[in-house]
C-alpha positions as CSV (number, residue, x, y, z in Angstrom):
1,X,-8.5,24.4,-0.8
2,X,-9.2,21.9,-3.5
3,X,-10.2,24.6,-6.1
4,X,-7.2,26.7,-5.1
5,X,-4.9,23.8,-5.8
6,X,-6.3,23.3,-9.3
7,X,-6.2,27.0,-10.2
8,X,-2.9,28.0,-8.7
9,X,-0.2,29.4,-11.0
10,X,2.4,28.3,-8.5
11,X,1.3,24.7,-8.8
12,X,1.5,25.1,-12.6
13,X,5.1,26.4,-12.4
14,X,6.1,23.7,-9.9
15,X,4.7,21.1,-12.2
16,X,6.6,22.4,-15.2
17,X,9.8,22.5,-13.2
18,X,9.4,18.9,-12.0
19,X,8.6,17.5,-15.4
20,X,11.4,19.8,-16.8
21,X,10.0,19.9,-20.4
22,X,8.7,22.7,-22.6
23,X,5.7,20.7,-23.6
24,X,4.5,20.1,-20.0
25,X,0.9,21.0,-21.0
26,X,0.9,18.5,-23.9
27,X,-1.4,15.6,-23.0
28,X,-1.0,12.1,-24.3
29,X,-3.6,9.4,-23.8
30,X,-6.0,11.4,-21.6
31,X,-9.1,13.5,-22.5
32,X,-9.3,17.3,-22.7
33,X,-11.1,17.7,-19.3
34,X,-8.4,15.8,-17.5
35,X,-5.7,17.7,-19.4
36,X,-6.8,21.0,-17.9
37,X,-6.2,19.8,-14.3
38,X,-3.1,17.6,-14.7
39,X,-0.8,19.7,-12.4
40,X,-3.1,19.5,-9.4
41,X,-3.8,15.8,-10.0
42,X,-0.1,15.1,-10.5
43,X,0.8,16.6,-7.1
44,X,-2.1,15.0,-5.2
45,X,-0.9,11.6,-6.5
46,X,2.7,12.4,-5.6
47,X,1.7,13.4,-2.1
48,X,-0.7,10.4,-1.6
49,X,2.0,7.9,-2.8
50,X,4.5,9.6,-0.4
51,X,2.2,8.9,2.5
52,X,1.5,5.3,1.5
53,X,5.2,4.5,0.7
54,X,6.3,6.0,4.0
55,X,3.7,3.9,5.7
56,X,4.9,0.8,3.9
57,X,8.5,1.5,5.0
58,X,7.5,1.9,8.6
59,X,5.3,-1.3,8.6
60,X,7.7,-3.2,6.4
61,X,7.3,-7.0,6.9
62,X,11.0,-7.6,6.0
63,X,12.2,-5.4,8.8
64,X,9.8,-3.8,11.3
65,X,7.3,-6.7,11.5
66,X,9.9,-9.4,11.5
67,X,11.8,-7.8,14.4
68,X,8.5,-7.3,16.2
69,X,7.5,-10.9,16.0
70,X,10.9,-12.0,17.2
71,X,10.6,-9.6,20.2
72,X,7.1,-11.1,20.9
73,X,8.6,-14.6,20.9
74,X,6.5,-15.8,18.0
75,X,7.6,-19.1,16.3
76,X,9.8,-18.6,13.2
77,X,7.2,-20.0,10.8
78,X,5.1,-16.8,11.3
79,X,8.0,-14.6,10.2
80,X,8.6,-16.8,7.1
81,X,5.0,-16.1,6.0
82,X,5.1,-12.3,6.4
83,X,6.3,-11.4,2.9
84,X,4.3,-14.0,0.9
85,X,1.1,-13.0,2.6
86,X,1.7,-9.3,2.3
87,X,2.5,-9.6,-1.4
88,X,0.3,-12.4,-2.6
89,X,-2.8,-11.4,-0.7
90,X,-2.9,-8.1,-2.5
91,X,-2.2,-9.7,-5.9
92,X,-4.1,-12.9,-6.3
93,X,-7.7,-11.5,-5.9
94,X,-7.2,-8.7,-8.4
95,X,-9.1,-10.4,-11.2
96,X,-12.2,-10.2,-9.1
97,X,-11.3,-6.8,-7.7
98,X,-10.9,-5.5,-11.3
99,X,-14.5,-6.6,-12.2
100,X,-15.7,-4.5,-9.3
101,X,-13.5,-1.5,-10.3
102,X,-14.8,-1.6,-13.9
103,X,-18.3,-0.9,-12.6
104,X,-17.1,2.4,-11.2
105,X,-17.2,5.4,-13.5
106,X,-15.2,7.3,-10.8
107,X,-12.6,4.9,-9.4
108,X,-10.7,7.0,-6.8
109,X,-13.1,6.0,-4.1
110,X,-12.0,2.4,-4.4
111,X,-8.5,3.6,-3.5
112,X,-9.7,5.7,-0.6
113,X,-11.6,2.7,0.8
114,X,-8.5,0.6,0.5
115,X,-6.4,3.1,2.4
116,X,-8.9,3.3,5.3
117,X,-9.0,-0.5,5.6
118,X,-5.1,-0.6,5.5
119,X,-5.1,1.9,8.3
120,X,-7.4,-0.2,10.4
121,X,-5.3,-3.3,9.8
122,X,-2.1,-1.5,10.9
123,X,-3.8,-0.2,14.1
124,X,-4.7,-3.9,14.8
125,X,-1.0,-4.8,14.4
126,X,-0.2,-2.1,17.0
127,X,-2.8,-3.7,19.3
128,X,-1.1,-7.1,18.8
129,X,2.2,-5.6,19.8
130,X,1.0,-4.6,23.3
131,X,-1.5,-7.3,24.1
132,X,-0.2,-10.7,22.7
133,X,2.9,-12.8,22.8
134,X,4.1,-16.1,21.2
135,X,1.8,-18.0,18.9
136,X,-1.1,-15.8,19.6
137,X,0.9,-12.8,18.5
138,X,1.9,-14.6,15.3
139,X,-1.7,-15.5,14.5
140,X,-3.0,-12.0,15.3
141,X,-0.4,-10.3,13.2
142,X,-0.8,-12.5,10.2
143,X,-4.6,-12.1,10.4
144,X,-4.2,-8.3,10.4
145,X,-1.7,-8.6,7.5
146,X,-4.3,-10.6,5.5
147,X,-6.8,-7.7,5.8
148,X,-4.0,-5.2,5.0
149,X,-2.9,-7.2,1.9
150,X,-6.4,-7.6,0.5
151,X,-7.1,-3.9,1.0
152,X,-3.8,-3.1,-0.7
153,X,-5.2,-5.0,-3.8
154,X,-8.1,-2.5,-4.0
155,X,-5.6,0.4,-4.1
156,X,-3.3,-1.3,-6.6
157,X,-5.9,-1.8,-9.3
158,X,-7.6,1.6,-8.8
159,X,-4.4,3.7,-8.5
160,X,-3.0,2.6,-11.9
161,X,-6.3,3.2,-13.6
162,X,-6.7,6.6,-12.1
163,X,-3.1,7.5,-12.9
164,X,-3.7,6.5,-16.5
165,X,-6.9,8.7,-16.6
166,X,-5.4,11.8,-14.9
167,X,-1.7,12.0,-15.8
168,X,-0.4,11.8,-19.5
169,X,2.2,9.5,-20.9
170,X,5.8,10.6,-20.3
171,X,4.8,12.0,-16.8
172,X,3.5,8.9,-15.0
173,X,6.9,7.5,-14.0
174,X,7.7,10.8,-12.2
175,X,4.7,10.5,-9.9
176,X,6.2,7.4,-8.3
177,X,9.8,8.6,-8.7
178,X,9.3,11.8,-6.7
179,X,7.0,10.2,-4.1
180,X,9.6,7.4,-3.5
181,X,12.4,10.1,-3.2
182,X,10.5,12.0,-0.5
183,X,9.5,8.8,1.4
184,X,13.1,7.6,1.2
185,X,14.3,10.8,2.8
186,X,12.0,10.5,5.7
187,X,12.6,6.8,6.1
188,X,16.3,7.5,6.6
189,X,15.3,9.6,9.6
190,X,13.2,6.8,11.0
191,X,16.1,4.4,10.7
192,X,18.4,6.9,12.5
193,X,16.0,7.2,15.3
194,X,15.8,3.5,15.7
195,X,19.6,3.2,15.9
196,X,19.5,5.7,18.7
197,X,16.7,4.0,20.5
198,X,18.3,2.8,23.7
199,X,15.2,1.0,25.2
200,X,15.2,-2.7,25.9
201,X,14.7,-4.8,22.7
202,X,11.6,-6.3,24.3
203,X,9.9,-3.0,24.9
204,X,6.9,-2.8,22.7
205,X,6.5,0.9,23.0
206,X,8.7,1.5,19.9
207,X,6.5,-0.8,17.7
208,X,3.3,0.7,19.1
209,X,4.4,4.2,18.1
210,X,5.7,3.2,14.7
211,X,2.6,1.3,13.7
212,X,0.3,4.0,15.1
213,X,2.1,6.5,12.9
214,X,1.9,4.2,9.9
215,X,-1.9,3.8,10.3
216,X,-2.3,7.6,10.5
217,X,-0.3,8.0,7.3
218,X,-2.8,5.8,5.4
219,X,-5.7,7.9,6.7
220,X,-4.0,11.0,5.5
221,X,-3.4,9.4,2.1
222,X,-7.1,8.6,1.9
223,X,-8.0,12.2,2.5
224,X,-5.5,13.5,0.0
225,X,-6.5,11.0,-2.8
226,X,-10.2,12.0,-2.3
227,X,-9.3,15.5,-3.6
228,X,-8.2,14.2,-7.0
229,X,-10.4,15.5,-9.9
230,X,-11.2,12.3,-11.8
231,X,-13.7,12.4,-14.7
232,X,-16.1,9.5,-15.4
233,X,-14.7,6.7,-17.5
234,X,-16.0,3.6,-19.2
235,X,-17.9,1.0,-17.1
236,X,-18.5,-1.8,-19.6
237,X,-17.5,-5.4,-18.8
238,X,-18.3,-5.4,-15.1
239,X,-20.4,-8.6,-15.0
240,X,-20.1,-11.5,-12.7
241,X,-16.8,-11.0,-11.0
242,X,-15.6,-14.6,-11.0
243,X,-16.8,-15.3,-14.5
244,X,-15.4,-12.1,-15.9
245,X,-12.1,-12.5,-14.0
246,X,-11.5,-16.0,-15.3
247,X,-12.4,-14.9,-18.8
248,X,-9.8,-12.2,-18.7
249,X,-7.1,-14.8,-18.3
250,X,-7.5,-15.3,-22.0
251,X,-5.3,-12.2,-22.4
252,X,-2.3,-14.4,-21.6
253,X,-3.2,-16.5,-24.6
254,X,-4.4,-13.9,-27.0
255,X,-2.1,-11.0,-26.3
256,X,1.6,-11.9,-27.0
257,X,3.1,-8.6,-25.8
258,X,1.2,-8.7,-22.6
259,X,2.0,-12.4,-22.1
260,X,5.7,-11.7,-22.5
261,X,5.5,-8.8,-20.1
262,X,4.0,-11.1,-17.4
263,X,6.7,-13.7,-17.9
264,X,9.4,-11.1,-17.7
265,X,7.9,-9.6,-14.6
266,X,7.7,-13.0,-13.0
267,X,11.4,-13.6,-13.6
268,X,12.3,-10.1,-12.3
269,X,10.8,-11.1,-8.9
270,X,14.4,-12.0,-8.1
271,X,14.9,-8.5,-6.8
272,X,12.2,-8.9,-4.2
273,X,12.9,-12.6,-3.3
274,X,16.6,-12.1,-2.9
275,X,16.4,-9.6,0.0
276,X,15.7,-12.1,2.9
277,X,18.5,-14.4,1.6
278,X,21.0,-11.5,1.7
279,X,20.1,-11.0,5.4
280,X,20.3,-14.7,6.1
281,X,23.8,-14.8,4.5
282,X,24.8,-11.9,6.7
283,X,23.7,-13.6,9.9
284,X,25.4,-16.8,8.8
285,X,28.8,-15.0,8.2
286,X,28.8,-12.4,10.9
287,X,26.5,-13.9,13.6
288,X,24.2,-10.9,13.3
289,X,26.8,-8.4,14.6
290,X,25.6,-4.8,14.3
291,X,22.9,-5.8,11.7
292,X,20.3,-3.9,13.7
293,X,16.8,-2.9,12.5
294,X,17.7,0.7,12.0
295,X,20.6,0.0,9.7
296,X,18.5,-1.9,7.2
297,X,15.7,0.7,7.4
298,X,18.3,3.4,6.6
299,X,19.7,1.3,3.7
300,X,16.2,0.8,2.3
301,X,15.3,4.5,2.7
302,X,18.6,5.7,1.2
303,X,18.1,3.5,-1.8
304,X,14.7,5.2,-2.6
305,X,16.2,8.6,-1.9
306,X,19.1,8.3,-4.4
307,X,17.4,6.2,-7.1
308,X,13.7,7.0,-7.3
309,X,13.9,10.3,-9.3
310,X,16.4,8.7,-11.7
311,X,14.3,5.6,-12.3
312,X,11.2,7.9,-12.7
313,X,12.7,10.0,-15.5
314,X,14.3,6.8,-17.0
315,X,10.9,5.1,-17.0
316,X,9.3,8.0,-18.8
317,X,11.9,7.7,-21.5
318,X,11.7,3.9,-21.7
319,X,10.2,1.8,-19.0
320,X,11.3,-1.3,-21.0
321,X,15.0,-0.3,-20.6
322,X,14.4,0.3,-16.9
323,X,13.3,-3.3,-16.5
324,X,16.4,-4.5,-18.4
325,X,18.9,-2.5,-16.5
326,X,17.4,-2.8,-13.1
327,X,16.7,-6.5,-13.4
328,X,20.2,-7.2,-14.7
329,X,21.6,-5.0,-11.9
330,X,19.7,-7.0,-9.2
331,X,21.1,-10.3,-10.7
332,X,24.6,-9.0,-10.8
333,X,24.4,-7.7,-7.3
334,X,23.6,-11.2,-6.0
335,X,26.4,-12.7,-8.1
336,X,28.9,-10.2,-6.9
337,X,28.0,-10.7,-3.3
338,X,28.3,-14.5,-3.5
339,X,31.6,-14.0,-5.4
340,X,33.1,-11.8,-2.6
341,X,31.8,-14.0,0.2
342,X,33.3,-17.2,-1.3
343,X,36.4,-15.7,-3.0
344,X,37.5,-13.1,-0.4
345,X,37.0,-14.7,3.0
346,X,38.5,-11.7,4.8
347,X,35.8,-9.4,3.4
348,X,33.1,-12.0,4.1
349,X,33.4,-11.2,7.8
350,X,32.9,-7.4,7.3
351,X,29.9,-6.1,9.2
352,X,29.3,-3.4,6.5
353,X,29.5,-5.6,3.4
354,X,26.0,-6.9,3.7
355,X,24.1,-3.6,4.4
356,X,26.0,-2.2,1.4
357,X,24.8,-5.0,-0.9
358,X,21.3,-4.7,0.6
359,X,21.4,-1.1,-0.4
360,X,22.4,-2.0,-4.0
361,X,19.7,-4.6,-4.2
362,X,17.1,-2.1,-2.9
363,X,18.2,0.4,-5.6
364,X,17.7,-2.1,-8.4
365,X,14.5,-3.4,-6.9
366,X,13.1,0.2,-6.9
367,X,13.9,0.3,-10.6
368,X,12.2,-3.0,-11.3
369,X,9.1,-2.0,-9.5
370,X,8.9,1.5,-11.1
371,X,9.7,0.2,-14.6
372,X,7.1,-2.6,-14.7
373,X,4.4,-0.3,-13.2
374,X,5.0,2.3,-15.8
375,X,5.3,-0.3,-18.6
376,X,1.9,-1.9,-17.9
377,X,0.1,1.4,-17.6
378,X,1.6,2.6,-21.0
379,X,1.1,-0.8,-22.7
380,X,-2.7,-0.6,-22.3
381,X,-5.1,2.2,-23.0
382,X,-8.6,3.0,-21.7
383,X,-10.5,0.3,-19.8
384,X,-8.1,-2.4,-21.0
385,X,-5.6,-1.0,-18.5
386,X,-7.6,-2.4,-15.5
387,X,-7.6,-5.8,-17.1
388,X,-3.8,-5.8,-17.7
389,X,-3.0,-4.7,-14.2
390,X,-5.4,-7.3,-12.6
391,X,-4.4,-10.3,-14.7
392,X,-0.7,-9.6,-14.3
393,X,-0.9,-9.0,-10.6
394,X,-3.0,-12.1,-10.1
395,X,-0.5,-14.3,-12.0
396,X,2.4,-12.7,-10.1
397,X,0.7,-13.4,-6.7
398,X,0.5,-17.1,-7.6
399,X,4.1,-17.1,-8.8
400,X,5.2,-15.4,-5.6
401,X,3.7,-18.2,-3.5
402,X,5.4,-20.8,-5.6
403,X,8.7,-18.9,-5.7
404,X,8.6,-18.6,-1.9
405,X,9.2,-22.3,-1.8
406,X,12.8,-21.5,-3.0
407,X,13.5,-20.9,0.7
408,X,13.1,-24.7,1.2
409,X,16.2,-25.1,-0.9
410,X,18.3,-23.9,2.0
411,X,18.0,-27.4,3.5
412,X,20.0,-28.9,0.7
413,X,21.9,-25.8,-0.7
414,X,24.0,-23.1,1.0
415,X,22.3,-19.7,1.1
416,X,24.7,-18.4,-1.5
417,X,23.5,-21.1,-3.9
418,X,19.9,-19.9,-3.6
419,X,21.0,-16.3,-4.3
420,X,22.7,-17.5,-7.5
421,X,19.5,-19.3,-8.6
422,X,17.5,-16.1,-8.1
423,X,20.2,-14.2,-9.9
424,X,19.8,-16.5,-12.9
425,X,16.1,-15.7,-12.8
426,X,16.9,-12.0,-12.9
427,X,19.2,-12.3,-15.9
428,X,16.6,-14.3,-17.8
429,X,14.0,-11.6,-16.9
430,X,16.3,-8.8,-18.2
431,X,16.9,-10.7,-21.5
432,X,13.2,-11.2,-22.0
433,X,12.5,-7.6,-21.2
434,X,14.9,-6.6,-24.0
435,X,12.5,-8.4,-26.4
436,X,9.4,-6.4,-25.3
437,X,8.1,-3.7,-27.6
438,X,8.6,0.0,-26.6
439,X,5.4,1.6,-25.3
440,X,6.5,5.1,-24.3
């Protein structure tokens, strides 16, 4: 099956149709061996990312896991830690992970291992759903989430490096773009099913099924990624993990374009950090009426469906401009929502206003994510790519934990005030992105 995939004329034609360019076989920044099997590797990575993104949507800490903890009667503090642990746990250790990855001439197996470990962690979450309640459920879920997040770090470093070795420049953004489009399509269906689920809110059967499916998706992703034809790469620089990792932080001092990218990316975190405050504002103004789990899952999936292919092609043309437009759009979405809520009281009580703005935020967040992923892969070449990804992700993990403290401001500021602070971050990030060099 694997050899048929790489020799199929149908795969070649489908690849040319998706990239929609006459020079689809022209390779930039990859070697001749990899160039000959680009179409097959392209589709395997699209399919793998589809499975992992769909799994992420089903086991989303902002929606599914938060609702599950509430149904299990876990204290609110556990819900507050879901997003920071999920994001920071996969980012902060990446300097050390990168040193391990650099030792591997073939790096796809690191990704495969990460997928298997994520699957086991999600199966553990399913076990929590049917066996624990209250504080025990909160501790159990966060423990499984730590394992999930650390495993995700393995996949993050390895996937970007393998992408850079197997897919040429001007094609990489479309790998994520098409996979997010497909995952968004299926996620809408998941949300619709949740809306029609008439079982008692305390019934854990729904969560058990969802998490079991999500775990299975990561196992399928591992199997698919294992089929990629990756050729051996450089392995220098893989010494003592901690020493090498700390040494690579010098990139922030010695490499101005990379340093400015990391600062811009930190400011553009507004698109991720704003989401829970949009939901808090909705509950504050509407008392949670009709803001059910399925509705937000649909909004998130629809955002990927309509925006991912556009952002993917845009990123291949200029990932820097994607960061500018998407970051600025996220900031303006927050400013506009606060303006409507405070300037038009009649609309502030609308039950559909908040899901609509959640959708707009998700669209811009998809652009920010895809833009900065494509930018950092294109900014670096060869083995340096692993260092760039690891250093930037480690720094962002620390920033996320610090930025998570913004939630404490709700004790002295209204939720709308916190949204405006985050919007200011986004505008600053968009302006700094405009000063970055073009790399496409």
